[in-house]
C-alpha positions as CSV (number, residue, x, y, z in Angstrom):
1,M,116.5,46.1,-132.9
2,A,117.4,48.6,-129.3
3,V,115.3,47.4,-126.9
4,K,113.0,50.6,-126.3
5,S,112.6,51.0,-130.2
6,M,111.5,47.5,-130.6
7,L,109.1,48.2,-127.7
8,L,107.4,50.9,-129.2
9,S,106.6,49.1,-132.2
10,F,103.8,47.4,-130.3
11,S,100.5,48.8,-129.8
12,L,98.5,47.6,-127.3
13,S,95.9,45.3,-129.5
14,E,99.1,44.1,-131.3
15,I,99.8,42.5,-127.1
16,F,96.5,41.2,-127.5
17,F,96.3,39.5,-131.1
18,N,100.2,38.5,-131.2
19,R,100.5,37.2,-127.7
20,K,103.1,35.0,-128.6
21,R,105.3,37.6,-130.6
22,A,104.7,39.6,-127.9
23,M,105.5,37.4,-125.4
24,F,109.1,37.0,-126.9
25,D,109.8,40.4,-127.2
26,F,109.0,41.2,-124.0
27,T,111.3,38.3,-122.9
28,K,114.0,39.1,-124.7
29,A,114.3,43.2,-123.5
30,I,114.1,41.2,-120.0
31,E,117.0,39.3,-121.0
32,A,118.9,41.7,-122.3
33,G,118.2,43.3,-119.0
34,S,115.6,46.0,-119.1
35,R,114.7,48.5,-116.8
36,D,111.9,49.4,-117.8
37,P,108.7,48.6,-115.0
38,Q,106.3,48.8,-118.0
39,V,108.0,45.8,-120.0
40,Y,107.1,43.1,-117.1
41,V,103.8,45.2,-116.3
42,N,102.6,44.1,-120.4
43,R,104.9,40.4,-120.2
44,G,102.5,40.0,-116.9
45,A,99.4,40.9,-118.7
46,I,100.3,38.4,-121.3
47,N,100.8,35.8,-118.6
48,A,97.3,36.5,-116.8
49,Q,95.3,36.1,-121.1
50,K,97.1,33.1,-120.7
51,G,96.0,31.5,-117.2
52,N,99.2,32.0,-115.5
53,F,98.4,34.0,-113.1
54,T,101.2,33.0,-110.8
55,Q,104.1,34.2,-113.4
56,A,102.1,37.5,-114.0
57,I,101.7,38.0,-110.0
58,S,106.2,37.3,-110.9
59,D,106.5,39.7,-113.5
60,F,104.1,42.4,-111.4
61,R,106.4,42.1,-108.6
62,K,109.9,42.9,-110.6
63,A,107.9,46.3,-112.1
64,I,107.1,47.0,-108.0
65,E,110.7,46.5,-107.8
66,I,112.5,49.0,-110.3
67,N,109.4,51.4,-109.3
68,S,108.0,51.3,-105.6
69,Q,105.9,54.4,-106.9
70,Y,104.0,51.9,-109.5
71,A,100.3,52.2,-108.8
72,D,99.1,50.1,-111.6
73,A,101.5,47.2,-111.3
74,Y,99.7,47.0,-107.3
75,Y,96.3,47.1,-109.1
76,N,97.3,44.6,-111.4
77,R,98.8,42.1,-108.8
78,A,95.8,42.2,-106.9
79,V,93.4,41.3,-109.1
80,F,95.4,38.4,-109.9
81,Y,96.5,37.7,-106.1
82,Y,92.4,37.5,-106.0
83,Q,92.3,34.6,-108.8
84,L,94.3,33.2,-107.0
85,K,92.1,33.2,-103.6
86,E,95.0,35.1,-101.4
87,Y,92.5,37.6,-100.8
88,D,94.7,39.5,-97.5
89,R,97.7,40.3,-100.3
90,A,95.0,41.4,-102.6
91,W,93.6,43.8,-100.0
92,E,97.2,45.3,-99.3
93,D,97.8,45.8,-102.8
94,V,93.9,47.3,-103.5
95,Y,95.4,50.3,-101.1
96,Q,98.4,50.7,-101.7
97,A,97.3,51.3,-105.0
98,E,94.7,53.7,-104.1
99,K,97.4,55.6,-102.0
100,L,99.9,55.7,-105.0
101,G,96.7,57.0,-107.1
102,A,95.1,54.5,-108.4
103,V,91.3,54.2,-109.2
104,V,90.6,50.8,-108.4
105,N,87.0,49.1,-110.1
106,A,84.1,49.4,-107.6
107,G,83.2,46.5,-108.8
108,F,86.0,44.2,-108.3
109,I,86.1,46.2,-104.7
110,N,82.6,44.5,-103.8
111,T,84.1,41.5,-105.6
112,L,87.0,41.3,-103.3
113,K,84.5,42.1,-100.1
114,Q,82.2,39.3,-100.8
115,A,85.1,36.9,-101.9
116,S,87.2,37.2,-98.3
117,D,84.3,37.7,-96.2
118,K,83.6,34.1,-97.5
119,G,86.8,33.7,-96.1
120,H,87.0,34.4,-92.8
């Protein structure tokens, strides 16, 4: 099965309900040389859902390396930098995501403000 058709065969709900299969397929696509940043973002989302925040950040980082204008990858990475209490990095990614046109959830901004104020 071609990488593109393999990825198109998944709906968003299938990714979350069949994580093991989706993870296998996204990893296989990456191993086959996919340069689609969405593949890395999807795998990052699965890693995050499994609690593998460091691996999720790595996947989002790779998506950004492929497409430095991918606002959602910065936003997603910011969320997981927050989870790891890396607030300065989270802020950097929030600013970059907004600069690229992402609408960052106000609740997340408030939560990050409160957390980062506690750390300083």
